[in-house]
Backbone as numpy.savetxt, mean C-alpha at the origin, in Angstrom:
# Nx Ny Nz CAx CAy CAz Cx Cy Cz
13.35 -18.51 35.46 13.15 -17.78 34.23 12.39 -18.66 33.24
11.43 -18.06 32.52 10.62 -18.82 31.56 11.41 -19.12 30.30
11.06 -20.26 29.68 11.67 -20.61 28.40 11.13 -19.69 27.32
11.98 -19.35 26.37 11.56 -18.54 25.22 10.97 -19.49 24.19
9.79 -19.13 23.68 9.14 -19.94 22.64 8.96 -19.09 21.40
9.47 -19.56 20.29 9.34 -18.84 19.02 8.04 -19.26 18.35
7.25 -18.28 17.95 5.99 -18.56 17.27 6.17 -18.72 15.77
7.21 -18.15 15.24 7.46 -18.22 13.80 8.59 -17.32 13.42
8.89 -17.31 12.15 9.97 -16.47 11.67 9.89 -16.34 10.17
10.64 -15.42 9.65 10.67 -15.22 8.22 11.35 -13.92 7.88
11.67 -13.77 6.61 12.31 -12.56 6.13 11.22 -11.57 5.74
11.20 -10.40 6.36 10.21 -9.37 6.06 10.73 -8.36 5.07
12.02 -8.33 4.83 12.61 -7.43 3.84 13.87 -8.10 3.33
14.14 -7.98 2.06 15.30 -8.64 1.48 16.40 -7.66 1.12
17.48 -8.17 0.62 18.57 -7.35 0.13 19.23 -6.50 1.20
19.19 -6.94 2.44 19.81 -6.18 3.51 18.99 -5.01 4.01
17.75 -4.84 3.50 16.90 -3.75 3.96 16.10 -4.19 5.18
15.76 -3.23 6.02 14.92 -3.50 7.18 13.47 -3.21 6.84
12.58 -3.98 7.38 11.15 -3.75 7.19 10.68 -2.70 8.18
9.84 -1.78 7.71 9.25 -0.76 8.57 7.74 -0.91 8.51
7.10 -0.99 9.64 5.65 -1.15 9.73 5.04 0.16 10.22
3.97 0.56 9.58 3.25 1.75 10.04 1.77 1.41 10.02
1.07 1.81 11.06 -0.36 1.55 11.13 -1.10 2.32 10.04
-2.23 1.77 9.62 -3.02 2.35 8.53 -3.49 3.78 8.83
-3.98 4.04 10.04 -4.51 5.36 10.37 -3.42 6.44 10.35
-2.26 6.23 11.00 -1.22 7.25 10.89 -0.73 7.44 9.45
-0.62 6.36 8.68 -0.20 6.50 7.29 -1.22 7.33 6.52
-2.49 7.08 6.73 -3.53 7.87 6.07 -3.44 9.34 6.44
-3.15 9.62 7.69 -3.00 11.01 8.13 -1.79 11.67 7.48
-0.68 10.95 7.41 0.53 11.48 6.78 0.25 11.80 5.31
-0.38 10.86 4.61 -0.67 11.06 3.19 -1.67 12.20 2.98
-2.74 12.24 3.77 -3.74 13.30 3.57 -3.18 14.67 3.93
-2.30 14.74 4.95 -1.66 16.02 5.28 -0.80 16.51 4.12
-0.06 15.59 3.50 0.81 15.99 2.38 -0.03 16.38 1.16
-1.12 15.66 0.91 -2.01 16.00 -0.19 -2.58 17.40 0.02
-2.99 17.70 1.25 -3.52 19.03 1.56 -2.42 20.09 1.41
-1.21 19.78 1.89 -0.10 20.73 1.79 0.19 21.08 0.33
0.07 20.10 -0.54 0.35 20.32 -1.96 -0.89 20.76 -2.74
-2.00 20.96 -2.04 -3.25 21.41 -2.66 -3.72 20.48 -3.77
-3.63 19.17 -3.50 -4.08 18.16 -4.45 -5.51 17.79 -4.07
-6.44 17.83 -5.02 -7.83 17.50 -4.68 -8.02 16.01 -4.37
-8.89 15.74 -3.42 -9.27 14.36 -3.08 -10.71 14.17 -3.54
-10.93 13.14 -4.34 -12.26 12.84 -4.86 -12.77 11.58 -4.18
-13.93 11.66 -3.55 -14.50 10.51 -2.84 -15.71 9.99 -3.59
-16.05 8.73 -3.34 -17.25 8.15 -3.91 -17.11 7.71 -5.35
-15.90 7.63 -5.86 -15.66 7.20 -7.24 -15.54 5.68 -7.29
-15.97 5.09 -8.41 -15.81 3.65 -8.62 -14.93 3.44 -9.84
-13.80 2.76 -9.62 -12.81 2.56 -10.67 -13.38 1.70 -11.79
-13.21 2.17 -13.02 -13.64 1.42 -14.21 -12.44 0.79 -14.91
-11.38 1.60 -15.13 -10.24 1.10 -15.90 -8.97 1.86 -15.53
-7.84 1.25 -15.84 -6.52 1.86 -15.63 -5.74 1.67 -16.92
-5.08 2.71 -17.36 -4.21 2.65 -18.54 -2.88 3.30 -18.20
-1.83 2.85 -18.86 -0.53 3.48 -18.72 -0.55 4.79 -19.50
-0.02 5.84 -18.91 0.07 7.13 -19.58 1.33 7.18 -20.43
1.32 8.03 -21.44 2.46 8.16 -22.35 3.74 8.56 -21.60
3.59 9.32 -20.51 4.76 9.78 -19.75 5.23 8.77 -18.70
4.62 7.59 -18.69 5.00 6.55 -17.74 4.14 6.51 -16.50
3.23 7.44 -16.33 2.33 7.45 -15.18 1.13 6.55 -15.42
0.02 6.88 -14.81 -1.20 6.08 -14.93 -2.40 6.99 -15.11
-3.40 6.48 -15.83 -4.67 7.18 -16.00 -5.75 6.25 -15.46
-6.51 6.74 -14.50 -7.63 5.99 -13.92 -8.93 6.58 -14.44
-9.79 5.71 -14.99 -11.10 6.13 -15.47 -12.14 5.55 -14.52
-13.15 6.36 -14.21 -14.17 5.96 -13.25 -15.50 5.69 -13.95
-16.40 5.00 -13.25 -17.68 4.61 -13.83 -18.54 5.80 -14.23
-18.29 6.97 -13.64 -19.07 8.16 -14.02 -18.51 8.85 -15.26
-17.47 8.24 -15.89 -16.88 8.78 -17.11 -15.73 9.74 -16.89
-15.46 10.14 -15.66 -14.35 11.04 -15.39 -13.05 10.24 -15.32
-11.93 10.94 -15.44 -10.64 10.28 -15.32 -9.64 11.23 -14.68
-8.59 10.66 -14.11 -7.49 11.41 -13.53 -6.19 10.72 -13.92
-5.12 11.52 -13.95 -3.81 10.93 -14.26 -2.82 11.36 -13.19
-1.77 10.58 -13.06 -0.75 10.90 -12.08 0.49 10.06 -12.29
1.50 10.34 -11.50 2.75 9.60 -11.59 2.61 8.18 -11.07
1.73 8.00 -10.05 1.55 6.71 -9.40 0.07 6.42 -9.24
-0.26 5.15 -9.21 -1.60 4.72 -8.85 -1.44 3.76 -7.68
-2.04 4.08 -6.56 -1.96 3.23 -5.38 -3.31 2.54 -5.24
-3.31 1.24 -5.40 -4.55 0.47 -5.32 -4.71 -0.15 -3.95
-5.22 0.58 -3.00 -5.47 0.02 -1.67 -6.98 -0.09 -1.49
-7.56 -0.92 -2.34 -9.01 -1.03 -2.36 -9.51 -2.39 -1.88
-8.72 -3.04 -1.04 -9.21 -4.20 -0.32 -8.99 -5.55 -0.98
-9.48 -6.57 -0.29 -9.26 -7.95 -0.72 -9.93 -8.25 -2.06
-11.02 -7.60 -2.35 -11.72 -7.79 -3.63 -11.40 -6.61 -4.56
-10.15 -6.29 -4.67 -9.63 -5.10 -5.34 -9.98 -5.03 -6.82
-10.62 -3.93 -7.21 -10.87 -3.67 -8.64 -9.54 -3.38 -9.34
-8.63 -2.70 -8.65 -7.31 -2.42 -9.22 -6.63 -3.73 -9.60
-6.62 -4.70 -8.71 -5.99 -5.99 -8.97 -6.66 -6.69 -10.14
-7.99 -6.64 -10.22 -8.72 -7.28 -11.33 -8.27 -6.70 -12.67
-8.02 -5.40 -12.70 -7.64 -4.74 -13.95 -6.19 -5.05 -14.34
-5.27 -4.94 -13.38 -3.86 -5.11 -13.73 -3.46 -6.58 -13.84
-4.25 -7.49 -13.27 -3.96 -8.92 -13.36 -5.26 -9.70 -13.56
-5.81 -9.66 -14.80 -7.10 -10.31 -15.05 -7.09 -11.81 -14.79
-5.92 -12.43 -14.78 -5.83 -13.87 -14.53 -5.86 -14.24 -13.06
-5.85 -13.24 -12.18 -5.84 -13.51 -10.74 -7.11 -14.27 -10.36
-6.95 -15.38 -9.68 -8.07 -16.27 -9.34 -8.89 -15.82 -8.13
-8.47 -14.77 -7.48 -9.19 -14.29 -6.30 -8.41 -14.56 -5.03
-8.86 -13.95 -3.94 -8.14 -14.11 -2.68 -8.22 -15.54 -2.16
-7.17 -15.95 -1.48 -7.12 -17.28 -0.87 -6.51 -17.13 0.52
-7.06 -17.83 1.49 -6.52 -17.79 2.84 -5.16 -18.48 2.85
-4.14 -17.78 3.34 -2.78 -18.32 3.36 -2.36 -18.82 4.74
-3.20 -18.59 5.72 -2.85 -18.98 7.08 -2.18 -17.86 7.86
-1.73 -16.81 7.18 -1.09 -15.68 7.85 -2.14 -14.62 8.10
-2.33 -14.27 9.33 -3.30 -13.24 9.69 -2.61 -11.89 9.71
-1.52 -11.77 10.45 -0.82 -10.50 10.57 0.54 -10.77 11.21
1.47 -9.92 10.88 2.78 -9.99 11.48 3.26 -8.57 11.70
3.78 -8.29 12.85 4.26 -6.94 13.10 4.59 -6.75 14.55
4.97 -5.56 14.88 5.30 -5.26 16.26 5.46 -3.77 16.43
5.59 -3.35 17.66 5.72 -1.94 17.99 6.89 -1.75 18.93
7.47 -0.58 18.84 8.54 -0.24 19.74 8.49 1.26 19.99
9.18 1.70 20.99 9.26 3.14 21.24 10.72 3.49 21.50
11.02 4.77 21.35 12.37 5.23 21.63 13.38 4.88 20.55
12.89 4.56 19.34 13.78 4.20 18.24 13.54 5.17 17.10
14.59 5.83 16.64 14.46 6.72 15.49 14.61 5.91 14.22
13.68 6.09 13.29 13.73 5.38 12.03 14.14 6.39 10.95
15.21 6.08 10.18 15.62 7.00 9.13 14.57 7.05 8.03
14.54 8.15 7.28 13.55 8.31 6.24 13.81 7.40 5.05
15.03 6.96 4.86 15.38 6.06 3.76 15.73 4.69 4.34
15.45 3.61 3.56 15.84 2.26 4.04 17.35 2.20 4.26
17.75 1.44 5.25 19.16 1.31 5.60 19.63 -0.09 5.26
20.72 -0.21 4.49 21.30 -1.52 4.19 22.25 -1.90 5.31
22.19 -3.16 5.68 23.08 -3.64 6.75 24.36 -4.17 6.20
């Protein structure tokens, strides 16, 4: 039998919660299906200019073409050179290589509850 070799370790979720990993493409499909189900418009080709907190606690995003949208949440998944990050944290010095490329894994035959489970 071969020896087991550990490549690394670390805590992926704290407070007794389990970490759940989902691939980008299925997550995008889940989100776009729900957006379509709720008849929420998707606007493509916009360039973010600014973000402000809304009076009701949500967010208002203004785009370079002068249009704006508001909502309960703003999800900034705009990459390593994120305009969202530049706006909400102007002191951020930019991306830096941390040595971590990716961490994750896959399994089958396991049901994952919709809410995090505390151990």
